[in-house]
NULO-457682 format. One record per residue (C-alpha): residue number from 1; residue in three letters; x, y, z. Coordinates in pm, 1 decimal. Each point is the difference from the previous one (the first is absolute). Layout:
BEGIN
+-----+------+----------+----------+----------+
! seq ! type !       c1 !       c2 !       c3 !
+-----+------+----------+----------+----------+
! NUM !  ALA !        X !        Y !        Z !
...
+-----+------+----------+----------+----------+
! end
This chain:
BEGIN
+-----+------+----------+----------+----------+
! seq ! type !       c1 !       c2 !       c3 !
+-----+------+----------+----------+----------+
!   1 !  UNK !   1814.7 !   1667.5 !    855.9 !
!   2 !  UNK !     37.9 !   -305.6 !   -224.1 !
!   3 !  UNK !   -309.7 !   -150.0 !   -157.1 !
!   4 !  UNK !   -103.3 !   -329.1 !    170.2 !
!   5 !  UNK !    -68.0 !   -335.3 !   -163.7 !
!   6 !  UNK !   -366.8 !    -69.5 !     80.7 !
!   7 !  UNK !   -102.7 !   -305.7 !   -202.0 !
!   8 !  UNK !    143.5 !   -293.9 !   -195.2 !
!   9 !  UNK !   -150.0 !   -204.7 !   -276.2 !
!  10 !  UNK !     70.7 !   -337.2 !   -159.9 !
!  11 !  UNK !   -137.8 !    -74.0 !   -345.3 !
!  12 !  UNK !    -31.9 !   -366.4 !    -91.5 !
!  13 !  UNK !    -86.0 !   -211.1 !   -304.0 !
!  14 !  UNK !   -255.1 !   -207.9 !    191.8 !
!  15 !  UNK !   -194.1 !    212.5 !    249.9 !
!  16 !  UNK !   -152.4 !   -289.2 !    200.8 !
!  17 !  UNK !    330.6 !   -187.0 !     13.5 !
!  18 !  UNK !    181.8 !    315.4 !    111.7 !
!  19 !  UNK !   -248.5 !     58.5 !    284.3 !
!  20 !  UNK !     37.9 !   -361.8 !    110.1 !
!  21 !  UNK !    381.7 !     13.5 !    -15.2 !
!  22 !  UNK !     45.1 !    318.7 !    204.0 !
!  23 !  UNK !   -277.9 !    -92.6 !    244.8 !
!  24 !  UNK !    165.6 !   -332.1 !     78.8 !
!  25 !  UNK !    355.9 !    133.9 !     -5.6 !
!  26 !  UNK !    -46.2 !    301.8 !    229.2 !
!  27 !  UNK !   -342.8 !    -67.9 !    161.7 !
!  28 !  UNK !   -134.4 !    313.2 !   -168.6 !
!  29 !  UNK !   -376.4 !     50.4 !     11.2 !
!  30 !  UNK !    -98.2 !    158.3 !   -332.2 !
!  31 !  UNK !   -324.7 !    194.0 !    -34.7 !
!  32 !  UNK !   -148.5 !     34.5 !   -349.6 !
!  33 !  UNK !    -21.7 !    361.3 !   -119.7 !
!  34 !  UNK !   -360.8 !     47.8 !   -110.3 !
!  35 !  UNK !    -52.8 !     23.0 !   -375.2 !
!  36 !  UNK !    348.1 !   -110.8 !   -107.8 !
!  37 !  UNK !    224.5 !   -304.9 !    -29.1 !
!  38 !  UNK !    214.8 !    138.0 !    279.8 !
!  39 !  UNK !     46.5 !    -90.3 !    364.1 !
!  40 !  UNK !    165.5 !    186.9 !    284.2 !
!  41 !  UNK !    176.1 !   -109.5 !    315.5 !
!  42 !  UNK !     11.7 !    229.7 !    301.3 !
!  43 !  UNK !    317.7 !    117.3 !    167.6 !
!  44 !  UNK !    122.3 !   -254.3 !    256.0 !
!  45 !  UNK !     98.7 !    249.7 !    267.1 !
!  46 !  UNK !    125.6 !    351.3 !     51.5 !
!  47 !  UNK !    326.7 !    -60.0 !   -187.1 !
!  48 !  UNK !   -157.5 !   -148.5 !   -311.8 !
!  49 !  UNK !   -212.2 !    114.1 !   -291.0 !
!  50 !  UNK !   -286.0 !   -176.0 !   -173.1 !
!  51 !  UNK !     -0.4 !   -106.3 !   -359.6 !
!  52 !  UNK !   -190.8 !   -172.3 !   -272.3 !
!  53 !  UNK !     -0.6 !   -264.6 !   -268.4 !
!  54 !  UNK !   -159.9 !     -2.9 !   -340.9 !
!  55 !  UNK !     37.2 !   -142.2 !   -348.7 !
!  56 !  UNK !    279.3 !    127.5 !   -224.1 !
!  57 !  UNK !   -122.8 !    226.3 !   -278.1 !
!  58 !  UNK !    -44.4 !   -174.2 !   -334.1 !
!  59 !  UNK !    332.8 !    -15.7 !   -182.5 !
!  60 !  UNK !    203.3 !     98.2 !    307.6 !
!  61 !  UNK !    221.7 !   -211.5 !    221.2 !
!  62 !  UNK !    -91.0 !    -40.2 !    368.0 !
!  63 !  UNK !    165.9 !    264.6 !    216.2 !
!  64 !  UNK !     45.1 !    115.8 !    356.7 !
!  65 !  UNK !    -67.4 !    370.8 !     45.1 !
!  66 !  UNK !      8.0 !    233.9 !    295.5 !
!  67 !  UNK !   -202.3 !    320.8 !     35.4 !
!  68 !  UNK !    130.3 !    327.1 !    140.1 !
!  69 !  UNK !   -230.8 !    256.1 !    166.1 !
!  70 !  UNK !     18.4 !    340.7 !   -170.5 !
!  71 !  UNK !   -215.0 !    311.5 !     10.9 !
!  72 !  UNK !    -16.2 !     64.7 !   -376.7 !
!  73 !  UNK !      4.7 !   -302.2 !   -232.1 !
!  74 !  UNK !     49.3 !    196.2 !   -322.1 !
!  75 !  UNK !    282.6 !    208.3 !    144.1 !
!  76 !  UNK !    188.1 !   -316.7 !     94.1 !
!  77 !  UNK !    -67.5 !   -161.6 !   -338.6 !
!  78 !  UNK !    138.7 !    314.5 !   -164.4 !
!  79 !  UNK !    303.8 !     -6.3 !    230.2 !
!  80 !  UNK !     61.5 !   -369.2 !    -73.6 !
!  81 !  UNK !    -13.2 !     71.5 !   -374.0 !
!  82 !  UNK !    243.0 !    292.1 !     39.1 !
!  83 !  UNK !    241.5 !   -244.5 !    165.2 !
!  84 !  UNK !    -26.5 !   -261.3 !   -278.0 !
!  85 !  UNK !   -309.0 !   -192.9 !    112.4 !
!  86 !  UNK !   -315.6 !    -67.9 !   -201.2 !
!  87 !  UNK !   -364.9 !     32.2 !    102.3 !
!  88 !  UNK !   -171.5 !   -338.8 !    -20.1 !
!  89 !  UNK !   -340.2 !     83.3 !    153.8 !
!  90 !  UNK !   -136.5 !    353.1 !     46.5 !
!  91 !  UNK !   -170.1 !    108.6 !    321.4 !
!  92 !  UNK !   -298.7 !   -231.4 !     47.4 !
!  93 !  UNK !   -262.5 !     19.8 !    275.8 !
!  94 !  UNK !    -49.8 !   -298.3 !    231.5 !
!  95 !  UNK !   -355.8 !     48.2 !    130.5 !
!  96 !  UNK !    -12.8 !     41.8 !    375.2 !
!  97 !  UNK !    379.4 !    -28.6 !     35.0 !
!  98 !  UNK !    189.6 !    270.8 !   -191.2 !
!  99 !  UNK !    180.5 !     14.1 !   -334.0 !
! 100 !  UNK !    299.0 !   -177.1 !   -149.7 !
! 101 !  UNK !    239.4 !     36.0 !   -290.8 !
! 102 !  UNK !    297.5 !   -200.9 !   -123.7 !
! 103 !  UNK !    331.9 !     68.0 !   -168.5 !
! 104 !  UNK !    300.8 !   -198.6 !   -115.7 !
! 105 !  UNK !    342.7 !    107.2 !    119.7 !
! 106 !  UNK !    286.4 !     26.2 !   -254.1 !
! 107 !  UNK !     64.2 !   -376.2 !     40.5 !
! 108 !  UNK !   -366.0 !    -93.2 !    -58.1 !
! 109 !  UNK !    -93.7 !    -76.4 !    363.0 !
! 110 !  UNK !   -366.0 !     81.7 !     68.0 !
! 111 !  UNK !    -61.9 !    237.1 !    291.2 !
! 112 !  UNK !   -344.3 !    100.4 !    122.2 !
! 113 !  UNK !   -107.2 !    333.5 !    141.8 !
! 114 !  UNK !   -294.2 !     43.7 !    238.9 !
! 115 !  UNK !   -190.8 !    302.6 !    121.7 !
! 116 !  UNK !   -278.0 !    -20.4 !    257.0 !
+-----+------+----------+----------+----------+
! end
């Protein structure tokens, strides 16, 4: 079975302005993630997935990223590297949620991995 896309993320230069823009544009109700400059929006029905918004990392351009559910983050990072990708963020716990990791594909697109 193919691995599903389970989350999306928008990084922005101005966090408050980004929240305001997407809230007004799509009527999204963002909830601040405790302890971080990051907010999430719930899925809007059974055929949608939730996502989040946060500030771009210092020195990086804003991006849109999607996250794919996998059972073994490191195994998929290793597989991505064997296919020409590059690990950007190693497996990192998200307290109370799961763990995530990130890689760049051969063209430099950022792709997230998630494990619950």
